[in-house]
Every structure is written in structure tokens, then in C-alpha cells.
C-alpha positions, -999 to +999 in steps of 0.1 A: +479-291-197+482-328-188+510-337-164+526-359-190+530-330-214+551-309-191+587-311-179+597-308-142+616-277-132+652-288-129+663-298-094+692-316-076+677-350-084+682-344-121+719-337-113+722-371-095+705-389-124+727-371-149+758-383-130+745-418-129+739-417-167+773-403-173+790-431-153+767-458-166+757-469-132+722-481-142+730-485-179+711-453-187+679-466-172+656-445-150+629-463-132+611-449-101+581-460-081+552-443-063+545-465-032+513-454-014+500-473+016+463-482+010+451-470+044+434-439+031+429-416+001+457-396-014+461-360-002+476-329-017+512-337-006+508-372-022+501-354-054+534-335-051+553-367-044+536-385-073+546-356-095+582-361-084+582-399-089+563-400-122+577-367-134+614-378-131+607-409-151+589-388-177+617-363-179+642-391-188+620-413-209+619-439-182+592-457-163+575-453-129+558-482-111+528-480-089+534-502-059+511-504-030+529-508+004+503-532+017+521-546+047+496-536+074+463-554+069+447-537+100+445-503+083+443-512+046+413-517+024+406-525-012+384-493-013+416-473-008+435-492-035+408-485-061+405-448-050+442-443-052+445-457-087+416-436-099+431-405-084+465-411-099+450-415-134+429-384-128+460-364-121+473-375-155+498-402-145+499-438-160+518-468-146+508-488-177+513-525-169+535-519-139+510-522-110+526-540-081+519-547-044+544-555-016+521-585-009+532-598-044+566-604-027+556-619+006+569-654-003+602-640-016+607-618+014+600-648+037+627-668+019+652-639+020+645-637+058+653-673+061+686-667+042+696-640+067+688-663+096+711-690+080+738-663+077+735-655+113+721-620+104+686-624+118+670-639+149+636-645+166+632-623+196+607-627+224+609-592+238+576-573+239+574-541+219+579-520+250+610-540+259+624-536+224+621-498+228+637-500+263+666-522+251+673-498+222+690-472+245+690-435+236+712-409+219+739-411+246+735-448+257+741-478+235+714-504+233+714-537+251+714-570+233+682-590+235+685-622+256+674-641+226+700-626+202+723-657+203+697-683+195+710-709+171+703-709+134+683-740+138+661-727+166+655-694+148+645-712+116+621-734+136+606-705+155+602-684+124+584-712+106+561-716+135+554-679+136+544-682+099+522-712+107+502-691+133+514-710+164+521-678+185+498-649+195+501-614+182+531-594+196+547-624+213+576-627+189+594-608+162+621-614+137+649-589+140+680-582+120+713-588+139+734-557+132+747-535+161+729-525+192+756-498+198+752-483+164+748-445+164+719-448+139+689-462+158+676-479+126+706-502+127+700-514+163+686-548+154+654-535+136+623-556+136+617-573+102+585-592+109+557-590+135+529-615+142+496-602+132+465-624+129+445-603+105+430-608+071+447-591+043+427-574+015+446-594-011+461-625+005+433-632+029+445-653+059+474-669+040+498-650+063+499-641+099+533-626+099+538-593+080+570-575+070+579-541+084+583-512+059+621-511+062+624-548+054+598-549+025+606-516+008+642-519-004+637-555-014+606-546-034+626-518-051+653-544-060+628-569-074+612-543-096+646-530-109+640-495-095+670-473-102+661-443-080+641-448-049+628-413-041+616-404-006+615-375+018+643-367+043+626-386+070+640-417+055+676-405+052+686-423+084+669-454+070+692-455+039+721-474+056+696-501+066+681-501+031+716-508+017+725-532+045+697-556+036+704-555-001+741-561+005+737-589+030+713-606+006+737-601-023+709-586-045+707-555-068+706-523-048+689-492-061+699-457-051+678-440-024+675-403-029+659-380-003+642-347-008+628-322+016+594-328+031+564-308+021+535-294+042+508-269+036+495-240+057+461-244+074+464-282+068+472-315+084+479-344+062+485-375+083+462-402+072+454-413+107+444-377+115+422-375+084+406-408+092+398-395+126+380-365+111+359-389+091+352-414+119+343-386+143+319-370+119+339-337+118+337-338+080+313-354+055+338-381+045+371-386+028+358-365-001+345-336+020+355-304+001+373-291+031+396-321+033+431-319+017+425-353+000+425-352-038+390-366-038+379-338-015+396-311-037+381-326-068+346-325-053+352-289-043+360-281-080+398-283-082+412-295-115+441-318-121+457-291-141+457-267-112+471-293-088+499-302-112+506-265-117+511-262-079+534-292-080+555-275-107+556-241-090+568-255-057+599-273-070+621-298-052+649-292-028+668-309+001+652-287+027+616-289+040+590-267+022+559-252+036+534-245+007+511-216+013+475-227+007+470-193-011+493-205-038+470-235-044+441-212-046+459-189-070+465-219-093+429-229-094+417-193-100+441-190-130+428-223-144+391-217-139+393-182-151+401-197-185+377-226-185+347-218-162+314-207-176+301-175-161+267-176-144+246-155-120+236-167-086+220-147-057+230-163-024+210-140-001+180-130-022+163-096-019+133-091-042+132-062-067+100-051-084+105-031-115+074-009-114+075+004-149+083-029-166+059-036-194+031-062-192+015-084-218-021-084-229-031-104-198-014-081-174+016-104-168+051-090-169+068-097-202+100-117-204+129-104-223+159-127-231+192-108-228+224-121-242+253-130-219+289-139-227+298-173-213+335-166-207+352-133-217+385-152-217+374-177-243+352-165-272+348-201-284+325-207-254+299-184-271+269-167-254+236-177-238+202-161-233+191-151-198+155-141-189+149-106-176+115-097-162+097-073-139+106-091-107+142-099-099+164-110-071+196-092-061+219-097-031+207-083+003+241-068+008+237-047-024+213-024-007+220+002+020+194+026+033+222+049+046+251+042+023+287+051+032+309+073+011+320+055-020+289+032-021+281+024-058+253-001-052+216+003-045+203+029-021+173+053-020+174+073-052+206+055-065+210+040-100+229+009-108+235-013-139+223-048-139+248-071-156+237-079-192+205-060-185+193-024-178+199+005-155+175+005-125+169+032-099+157+025-064+125+044-055+113+027-023+122+000+002+095-021+017+100-033+052+084-060+074+071-054+109+106-058+124+120-031+101+138-055+078+140-046+041+121-073+022+115-057-012+128-029-033+106-009-057+126+003-086+122+017-121+142+009-152+155+029-181+142+013-213+170+030-233+198+014-212+197-021-227+232-035-231+245-012-205+245+021-225+221+051-227+215+077-254+226+104-231+259+086-224+256+086-187+276+060-168+269+044-134+297+029-115+278+001-098+271-032-116+251-059-099+243-095-107+207-106-105+182-134-113+147-132-128+123-142-100+099-160-123+127-181-138+150-186-108+160-221-097+163-228-060+197-240-050+218-249-020+253-234-018+280-245+005+307-220+015+340-232+030+367-218+052+400-234+061+398-265+082+421-248+108+421-213+122+459-210+122+483-213+093+503-237+116+477-260+131+503-273+156+508-238+170+488-247+201+494-257+237+512-291+238+510-291+200+474-301+201+462-292+166+426-299+175+427-267+196+428-249+162+402-270+144+377-247+127+343-261+136+327-233+115+345-242+083+313-250+064+283-226+059+253-241+041+230-216+024+195-227+014+170-207-006+196-194-030+184-183-064+203-192-096+197-186-133+178-213-152+206-231-170+222-240-136+192-262-129+204-285-156+241-288-146+257-321-137+279-329-107+314-317-114+304-288-137+323-257-128+312-221-129+322-186-120+293-170-101+297-133-109+311-114-080+308-145-058+337-169-068+342-202-085+317-230-077+313-267-086+281-287-087+281-313-060+271-350-063+243-342-038+225-323-066+192-336-078+174-327-110+161-291-107+177-287-072+214-281-076+239-280-048+271-260-053+304-260-035+324-228-035+358-238-049+375-205-042+366-169-039+375-143-065+400-124-043+436-135-050+461-121-025+488-144-039+483-132-074+485-096-064+517-103-045+532-120-075+524-090-097+542-066-074+575-085-076 
């Protein structure tokens, strides 16, 4: 179901909006904004935040803006802007004609900064970044005023204009708000509003060499756009007094900032700097590596927008921090793909089976029989398909044991199994190579067992998947594990998450054998490989040589736990 067709589970933010509507604070309007920084691709937690921002506006018939916080040209790229917009649309959200950038407001922000200087509420400071931190004090010691704090209005205006004109080198001066260096909230101890940065911006080019800090740009951008509820995580709660101070000192409209608990996910790190490091150091294939928590990575792995939005709805919103178990995300995609994914057969570790009593044609070649297979037992409308069955097949190596344990229902000497959609076969002999490895099984089939039944009514417990050797398509299959070996990656000496990095998180299998129709699949097509899991065709696929990523296995520990409740 598209995100726009659902309603968010009720949370405390709804109570705040209801109270505002009752008192008429915003005239019944609800306008939010989703403000990503274009320094990387969106990850799974961004999807949750987008669902909160866009979802609240949807719930009240309001509007949600998309605004890029593009105030740091060193890290930002147009590629990320395009990727973020495409991802948000893919998730099902639409900002309509309300696409904005913080850079749209650079001139207005500059003029407002001049206004604060004229009011004696801002000054140009020559302290280095290290000195600014030193002068700030600590939790028990008040900060110390900058030696430049009492510059005259005229000198500050002159220096600020010269900063804008590019007269000074990077880091040599900043513009700071003049508030209170003894304030118990560190954010109010004369925060930096502008820094000098001679860098080309992806939108404004070299028009500016001073760039606003987040705390200065964000609240004023919200005000300009008429945002009513500026939603953010609790990490910004201590920033709210500064958010309101700027608006009040400027005498402009002030939205309501509302904070919710932060979200994280087990076996995952989500900092964009960290994810960029993985990309730059070649630890993953790129931002869209199927192991990455980025939405483009999850999408390449085979996750659907519906499954991701389902996760967002299930996890709710509260004032406390929430750790989302990655198994819940896996449960969501299993439930979704179980309904929509076409079934198929793929043998990942092939072992050849020769059916010795299979009939041959007039030329002595094994005949081919086309058996009927259901495409999805959960959806009859998906119909059936024909699969070739012949005298030479492939089954999984693990489906044969020479000395089977108790309770073994697969192939073994003298044992009979059912081949899915096909016949019963009985293992007569195992052929081994010089090293003693089983390389081929000689079997016989029961001609009366077509469709999985026999005239004598006997039933075998084991059912195996298979592929006809003569018709099989060669494929590459990539299996994935979590990117970290511990649920909490930071549970390591000195919090070094890289100590828990899983360098074996990807296993590439070549020489896999898949049924013929999979040779014609397109990148993004999703399947359930019987007994193997859910898989998605990768963009690396070429005609007749598909590559598949395993989206998720069939085992669902979360789903079992839910059923027990």
C-alpha cells in the first residue's frame, strides 16, 4: 500500500497539533518539512523521519516541503540531491511544487545577519575554532567573552561585508550571535552564525565564500516557508531556545519545534560520514551496495517501498530513543514478498542427478517433459508456468548424505524423495571423484508419481527443488550477512565500531543453475527461490547471465516471536 494511502499510528505529536488547532495558533494549518543534507544518500532512518514529516502533513490534510540543507559546499553534491529526490518519490512521498534549498535564502539570511549586527546582537570574532571551544567553558565553568565581542556596529558591518567579499582566508573570522557566555545551555554561548569557506557550491557556484551554520539557517528557513511544526529528534532539543531566540530577535514568524526520540537499528551504523568512508575505502561496492543501510542499497537488494513504510508504521514515534531490531525490517519484507514474489527454482551448489530410467526419443536423447508450476500460491491471479523436466537434473549438494542422520528426509542411498512439481526419484548410486567427493547421483524415477502422487498412495516426506541440466541458465548469486558482527556495533574497545565490521558479509556464488525463465528477468525483478529465500535481479545482470542478490532468507524469527504473543 502506498505511503500516502495510510494513516500514521497516533503519537504525542498528534496531541500537540490537536492542541494548536484547538487554540487556533496556526489557523488550523499544518505544514512540515523534510530537510536532508545533500552529502550522501538517504538511509533507513531517514525513511523513518521522512514518514514522520510527510505523514503528519498527510494525516491533517496539510503540506510537507522538501528543503535541502545545503550550507556546507565541501560535502554536498548535485548527485546526492538528485538521488534523494528520486528516493523520496520511490518511497511514495510527494512535495509537489514545494522544493526548496537553504541556498535559496542566502541573501535573506545575510541581510538578517546585518540586522542583528545593527541591533548589537551579533559580532565578528577573530578567535580560531580551537579558541572558540576553549572560551566556551564547560558544564561547571561559564564561558569567557571573546576579546572581539565589543566591536562597534560599524566595524562589525564592515568586517562582515569584507568576509562576504572574500577578503579573509578560511577560518580566520566568524560571525557570532551575542547572547550570554554564562548561559547554562552551551548553544546560547555566542554561537557561530557564519564561517568563511572558499568553496564552490553545487547551486550558487562561487557567489558566496561565507556560509551559514545550521542553527542560523534552519529556523529562519522554516519561518520563510511558513512551517508550522518543525519536527526533529531530541538531539536538537537544546537548540530550540536558540531557534526561538533568532526568530524573536529578528521579529519574524516563529514555528513550533517539536522533538521526538532518536532511531537506530541493530547491526547498523547510519552516519553519512561513516557510510561515505565505507564507499571511499572500498569496503562496499558503493552507496547502493545491498549491504548498506541506504535506501538505494536496500532497493538494489530487493526491498520494496511498501515494506520500508510498513516498518516505519510499526515502530511508531515517542519521546524516548528507539532501537529498531533489523529482524523486524526483514519480517516486513518477507510478508510483502510472500504476497508478490514469483516462485522459482535455483540450485546454488549444483550436484548432477542422472535419472537412469528416464525415456529417450528416437535418436536416443532424453525426452523433455514440461511440468506445470504455480507462480505464487498466495495469489492465484499470477497463474502458472511450464518448467522443463528431463533425464539429467541438478539438485543441491547439501540435499545428499551418504550416511544420513536420524530424521533425514532428503536424498541418501536407497532413499526416495519428491521433486517439486515433478516426480518421485530414488537414489541408487553415488559417483565419486578421485578425492572421494560425490560428483553425480544415479537415480530412478517413478513414472506414476507425476504431480506428487502415486497410485499406491505412498507419501515421502522430503521435497527438493531442482533444475533441468539441459535447460539450466548459469547465474551468479550474492548472499549477504549483516555489515557488523554485533547487534550494537559500538560495543567494542573504545567504541571503535570498525572492530566489529564484518569483512565476510558478502559471499559470491558462481556456477549456480537456475530455471530457464530466470534468464530473461530484468534488474529489479523479485523472486522467491524455493527453500532458499527471496532474491532480486541485480543491475550487473547481462542477457542470459543473471546476477541475483539475496534479499532475505525464508527463516523469520521475528514473525515466530510475534505469533507466540
